[in-house]
C-alpha positions in Angstrom: -15.9 -49.3 44.5 -15.0 -45.8 44.4 -15.9 -43.3 41.8 -14.0 -40.8 40.3 -15.1 -37.5 38.7 -13.2 -36.4 35.4 -13.7 -33.1 33.8 -12.1 -32.0 30.4 -10.4 -28.8 31.0 -8.6 -28.2 27.9 -9.2 -28.6 24.4 -8.4 -31.8 22.2 -7.5 -29.8 19.3 -4.0 -30.6 18.4 -4.0 -33.8 20.1 -2.9 -37.1 18.6 -5.6 -39.6 17.5 -4.7 -42.0 20.5 -5.4 -39.1 23.0 -8.5 -38.2 21.3 -9.6 -41.9 21.3 -8.8 -42.0 25.0 -11.1 -39.0 25.7 -13.9 -40.3 23.8 -13.2 -43.9 25.7 -13.7 -41.8 28.9 -16.8 -40.1 27.7 -15.2 -36.5 27.5 -16.6 -35.3 24.0 -16.8 -31.5 24.8 -15.0 -29.0 26.9 -16.0 -28.8 30.6 -18.1 -31.9 30.4 -17.9 -33.9 33.6 -18.3 -37.8 33.7 -18.4 -40.4 36.8 -16.3 -43.5 36.4 -15.6 -46.4 38.5 -11.9 -46.4 40.0 -10.6 -49.4 38.0 -7.0 -49.9 36.9 -7.9 -49.2 33.4 -9.7 -46.0 34.1 -6.6 -44.9 36.1 -4.3 -45.7 33.1 -6.7 -43.7 30.8 -6.5 -40.9 33.0 -2.8 -41.0 33.4 -2.5 -40.9 29.8 -4.6 -37.8 29.3 -3.7 -36.0 32.7 -2.6 -32.8 31.0 -6.1 -32.2 29.6 -8.4 -33.1 32.5 -9.1 -32.7 36.2 -9.7 -35.5 38.4 -11.7 -35.6 41.8 -12.1 -38.3 44.1 
């Protein structure tokens, strides 16, 4: 299974609670933090929900 590298590029200040919870679920708690996650449909859905705040590689 492939891996996806996700980086938080914009602040979560001003975001709704659902978006903040999604970012925390991905492991993104601070600006410019990068995490590596498995490429699963669940992770893809979370990435799609917060795509305006993150960068995705892989």
